[in-house]
C-alpha positions as CSV (number, residue, x, y, z in Angstrom):
1,X,104.3,113.0,132.9
2,X,106.4,113.1,129.8
3,X,104.7,111.7,126.6
4,X,107.2,110.6,123.8
5,X,105.6,111.0,120.3
6,X,107.3,108.9,117.7
7,X,106.6,110.3,114.2
8,X,108.1,111.8,111.2
9,X,108.5,115.6,111.6
10,X,106.1,116.5,108.7
11,X,103.0,115.3,107.0
12,X,101.5,113.2,109.9
13,X,98.2,115.3,110.8
14,X,97.2,112.5,113.3
15,X,100.3,113.0,115.5
16,X,99.7,116.7,115.2
17,X,96.0,116.3,116.6
18,X,97.3,114.1,119.4
19,X,100.3,116.6,120.4
20,X,97.7,119.5,120.4
21,X,95.4,117.6,122.7
22,X,98.1,116.5,125.0
23,X,98.8,120.1,125.9
24,X,97.2,119.6,129.4
25,X,98.4,120.5,132.8
26,X,101.2,118.2,134.2
27,X,102.0,116.8,130.7
28,X,105.2,117.5,128.7
29,X,105.3,116.3,125.1
30,X,108.6,115.4,123.2
31,X,108.2,114.7,119.5
32,X,110.9,112.7,118.0
33,X,111.6,110.9,114.7
34,X,113.9,107.8,115.1
35,X,114.7,108.6,111.5
36,X,117.1,111.3,112.7
37,X,119.4,108.7,114.2
38,X,122.4,108.6,114.0
39,X,122.9,111.8,111.8
40,X,121.1,114.2,113.8
41,X,120.3,112.2,117.0
42,X,123.0,110.7,119.5
43,X,122.1,108.2,122.0
44,X,123.6,106.8,125.2
45,X,122.0,104.2,127.4
46,X,123.5,102.6,130.4
47,X,122.4,99.3,132.2
48,X,124.3,97.9,135.1
49,X,124.0,95.8,138.3
50,X,122.3,98.6,140.1
51,X,119.6,99.2,137.3
52,X,116.6,97.3,136.0
53,X,115.9,99.7,133.3
54,X,118.2,101.5,130.8
55,X,119.1,105.0,131.8
56,X,120.5,107.6,129.6
57,X,119.9,110.6,127.2
58,X,119.2,111.1,123.6
59,X,120.5,114.2,122.4
60,X,118.6,115.8,119.5
61,X,119.2,118.9,117.3
62,X,117.0,121.1,119.4
63,X,116.6,119.4,122.9
64,X,117.6,116.3,125.1
65,X,115.5,113.6,126.2
66,X,116.0,111.5,129.6
67,X,114.9,107.9,129.0
68,X,113.9,107.6,132.7
69,X,111.4,110.5,132.6
70,X,109.1,109.1,129.8
71,X,105.9,107.7,131.2
72,X,104.1,107.1,127.9
73,X,104.8,106.5,124.2
74,X,102.5,107.3,121.1
75,X,104.0,105.3,118.5
76,X,102.7,106.9,115.1
77,X,104.7,106.4,112.0
78,X,108.3,107.0,112.5
79,X,110.7,107.3,109.6
80,X,113.4,104.9,108.7
81,X,117.0,105.4,109.8
82,X,119.0,107.7,107.8
83,X,122.9,107.1,107.4
84,X,125.6,109.4,105.9
85,X,125.6,109.4,102.1
86,X,129.3,108.3,101.8
87,X,128.6,105.0,103.3
88,X,128.4,101.8,101.0
89,X,125.5,99.5,100.4
90,X,126.9,96.9,102.6
91,X,127.9,99.2,105.4
92,X,124.6,100.8,105.4
93,X,122.9,97.5,105.6
94,X,125.1,96.5,108.6
95,X,124.7,100.0,110.2
96,X,120.7,99.8,110.0
97,X,120.8,96.4,111.5
98,X,122.9,97.6,114.3
99,X,120.8,100.8,114.6
100,X,117.4,98.5,114.9
101,X,119.2,96.2,117.5
102,X,120.6,99.2,119.6
103,X,118.5,102.2,119.3
104,X,115.2,100.2,118.5
105,X,116.3,97.8,121.3
106,X,116.6,100.4,124.0
107,X,113.5,102.2,122.8
108,X,111.1,99.0,123.0
109,X,112.6,98.0,126.3
110,X,111.1,101.1,128.0
111,X,108.8,100.2,130.7
112,X,106.0,102.8,130.1
113,X,102.5,103.0,128.6
114,X,102.5,102.5,125.0
115,X,99.8,103.1,122.3
116,X,100.9,100.8,120.8
117,X,104.1,98.9,121.5
118,X,105.7,98.4,118.1
119,X,106.2,94.7,118.7
120,X,102.3,94.3,119.3
121,X,101.6,96.3,116.1
122,X,104.0,94.1,114.2
123,X,101.9,91.0,115.4
124,X,98.6,92.5,114.5
125,X,99.9,93.8,111.3
126,X,100.2,90.2,109.8
127,X,97.2,89.7,108.0
128,X,96.8,85.9,108.3
129,X,97.4,85.9,112.0
130,X,95.1,88.9,112.4
131,X,92.2,87.3,110.7
132,X,92.6,83.9,112.4
133,X,92.7,85.7,115.7
134,X,89.6,87.8,114.6
135,X,87.6,84.6,114.1
136,X,88.6,83.0,117.3
137,X,87.4,86.2,119.0
138,X,84.0,85.6,117.5
139,X,84.1,88.3,114.5
140,X,82.9,87.3,111.2
141,X,85.1,87.5,108.2
142,X,84.7,86.7,104.4
143,X,85.8,83.3,103.1
144,X,89.6,83.9,102.4
145,X,92.2,82.1,100.4
146,X,95.9,82.8,100.5
147,X,97.8,81.1,97.7
148,X,100.3,81.3,95.1
149,X,98.6,78.5,93.1
150,X,96.8,80.1,90.1
151,X,94.6,76.8,89.7
152,X,93.5,77.3,93.5
153,X,92.7,80.9,93.0
154,X,90.7,80.3,89.8
155,X,88.8,77.5,91.7
156,X,88.1,79.7,94.8
157,X,86.6,82.5,92.4
158,X,84.5,80.1,90.5
159,X,82.9,78.7,93.5
160,X,82.2,82.1,95.2
161,X,78.9,83.8,94.9
162,X,78.6,85.6,91.2
163,X,82.1,84.0,90.8
164,X,83.9,87.1,91.6
165,X,86.4,87.8,94.6
166,X,88.3,90.8,96.1
167,X,92.0,90.7,95.7
168,X,93.9,92.5,98.6
169,X,97.5,93.1,99.2
170,X,98.7,91.2,102.4
171,X,101.5,93.6,103.5
172,X,100.9,97.2,104.7
173,X,103.8,98.5,102.9
174,X,103.5,99.4,99.2
175,X,105.8,98.4,96.4
176,X,107.9,101.1,94.5
177,X,108.1,101.8,91.0
178,X,111.5,101.6,89.1
179,X,112.1,105.3,89.6
180,X,111.5,105.0,93.4
181,X,108.1,106.4,93.6
182,X,105.5,104.7,96.3
183,X,102.7,102.9,94.6
184,X,99.4,102.1,96.0
185,X,97.8,98.6,95.8
186,X,94.0,99.1,96.0
187,X,91.5,96.2,96.6
188,X,90.5,94.9,93.2
189,X,87.4,93.0,91.9
190,X,88.6,90.0,90.1
191,X,87.2,87.0,88.1
192,X,88.8,83.7,87.3
193,X,89.9,84.8,83.8
194,X,91.9,87.5,85.6
195,X,94.1,85.0,87.2
196,X,97.4,84.7,85.3
197,X,100.4,82.4,86.0
198,X,102.2,85.4,87.6
199,X,100.2,84.5,90.8
200,X,102.6,81.9,91.3
201,X,105.6,84.3,92.0
202,X,104.4,85.2,95.5
203,X,101.5,85.0,98.0
204,X,98.1,86.6,97.0
205,X,95.0,87.0,99.2
206,X,91.7,86.5,97.8
207,X,88.3,87.0,99.6
208,X,84.8,86.3,99.0
209,X,83.0,89.3,97.5
210,X,80.6,91.0,99.8
211,X,77.9,92.9,98.3
212,X,77.9,95.8,100.8
213,X,75.4,98.6,101.3
214,X,78.1,100.5,103.2
215,X,81.4,100.1,105.1
216,X,82.1,100.9,108.9
217,X,85.3,102.2,110.2
218,X,85.4,101.2,113.8
219,X,88.2,102.7,116.0
220,X,88.9,101.3,119.4
221,X,90.8,103.2,121.9
222,X,91.2,101.4,125.2
223,X,87.8,100.1,126.0
224,X,86.0,102.8,124.0
225,X,84.5,102.1,120.6
226,X,83.8,104.7,117.9
227,X,82.3,104.1,114.6
228,X,81.1,105.7,111.4
229,X,79.5,104.3,108.3
230,X,81.3,105.1,105.1
231,X,78.9,105.6,102.1
232,X,80.6,105.3,98.7
233,X,79.6,108.0,96.1
234,X,81.6,106.6,93.1
235,X,82.2,103.3,91.4
236,X,85.9,103.5,92.6
237,X,84.9,104.0,96.4
238,X,82.6,101.1,96.3
239,X,85.5,98.8,95.5
240,X,88.0,100.6,97.9
241,X,87.0,103.6,99.6
242,X,90.7,104.9,99.6
243,X,90.5,105.4,95.9
244,X,88.0,108.2,96.1
245,X,87.8,110.1,99.4
246,X,86.2,113.0,97.8
247,X,83.0,111.0,97.0
248,X,82.5,109.6,100.6
249,X,79.9,110.6,103.0
250,X,80.0,109.6,106.7
251,X,77.3,108.8,109.4
252,X,78.1,108.1,113.0
253,X,76.7,104.7,114.0
254,X,76.3,102.3,117.0
255,X,78.4,99.1,117.1
256,X,76.3,95.9,117.7
257,X,77.2,94.6,121.3
258,X,78.7,91.3,120.0
259,X,80.8,93.1,117.5
260,X,82.3,95.6,120.2
261,X,82.8,92.6,122.6
262,X,84.6,90.7,119.8
263,X,86.9,93.6,119.0
264,X,87.7,94.1,122.7
265,X,88.8,90.4,122.8
266,X,91.0,91.1,119.7
267,X,92.6,93.9,121.3
268,X,93.4,92.0,124.3
269,X,94.7,89.1,122.2
270,X,97.4,91.6,120.7
271,X,97.8,93.6,123.8
272,X,96.6,96.8,122.0
273,X,95.4,100.1,123.3
274,X,94.5,101.5,119.8
275,X,93.1,99.5,116.8
276,X,91.3,100.5,113.6
277,X,89.2,98.1,111.6
278,X,87.0,98.1,108.7
279,X,83.7,96.2,108.1
280,X,81.4,95.5,105.2
281,X,77.8,95.6,106.1
282,X,75.3,93.7,103.7
283,X,71.6,94.0,103.1
284,X,70.9,91.6,105.9
285,X,72.9,93.7,108.2
286,X,75.8,91.2,108.6
287,X,79.0,92.7,109.5
288,X,82.2,91.4,107.9
289,X,85.5,92.3,109.2
290,X,87.9,92.7,106.2
291,X,90.7,95.1,107.5
292,X,92.7,95.2,110.7
293,X,95.1,98.1,111.3
294,X,96.7,98.6,114.7
295,X,97.9,102.0,113.5
296,X,95.1,103.1,111.2
297,X,94.1,106.6,110.5
298,X,91.0,108.1,111.9
299,X,91.0,111.8,111.1
300,X,89.3,111.4,107.8
301,X,85.9,111.1,109.7
302,X,85.4,114.7,110.7
303,X,82.7,114.0,113.5
304,X,84.9,111.6,115.1
305,X,88.3,113.4,114.9
306,X,87.8,115.2,118.4
307,X,86.6,112.4,120.5
308,X,89.1,109.9,119.3
309,X,92.0,112.3,119.7
310,X,90.6,112.9,123.3
311,X,90.5,109.3,124.0
312,X,94.0,108.7,122.8
313,X,95.4,111.5,125.0
314,X,93.4,110.0,127.9
315,X,94.9,106.5,127.1
316,X,98.5,107.9,127.2
317,X,97.6,109.9,130.4
318,X,96.3,106.6,132.0
319,X,92.9,108.2,132.5
320,X,90.9,105.6,131.0
321,X,87.4,104.0,131.7
322,X,87.5,100.4,132.6
């Protein structure tokens, strides 16, 4: 077997965990960052009347990769294509489109086991589609409004319990500051008076505020389900646990059977082999699904790091329970 791991070469601890776990008999691992194309990675792919799949070799700085040897792909967080600095803006834009169609097209046409295929990730990453699909799969979500109408946003909040709502970014990508730095967009607690006319400038997502006791991060790998309660230790982490990881405590927990079944239906709907979801649990033990991430992190929960890594490696190897 040969497993291709697509990830940036540095600062991806999750990919490092999986690569270490994949050092098993009969498995060869090839780590590659598509961002190396075209400056440090050359590709050639052939398809003819005597072939049903692309054949060819990708030549990197250190070793080559034959496309027909790949049996599974672990798609983590590859970097963007990097082009020669002498290219102008329009030439770079055109070259990027060609690289996405050429390099990306050959890559995504590989007939092998994917965790997950990037096209399936992209479908599940669209928040409105993911939330609607989750509801159809029997999972409970908070009342949600997506709007660019400030009046509708204020009305939604005024009619919500305690007249408060959660504002959440719709896209996974974060904006950049004027000097090019990546900025984080955290979940925020908002009231009707916080809504300004600037809401009209783009789509915004507002959700009913759930007075949670704790959150649960549920990670699904194939048919296996792993879960941990996340208990906030600060006011900042009560609003969005990503604001203050240092204050968090974790406790392994069971997932109610109806929730587990709903998550498996959700994975089937998007053809996923890996999925991370966040639930808010209130005092009545109601589970509200608030985040759906087909490429979410899992290593921050220490007790689940090893079993989830092992499950991902099993999934790539095809050694998975029904």
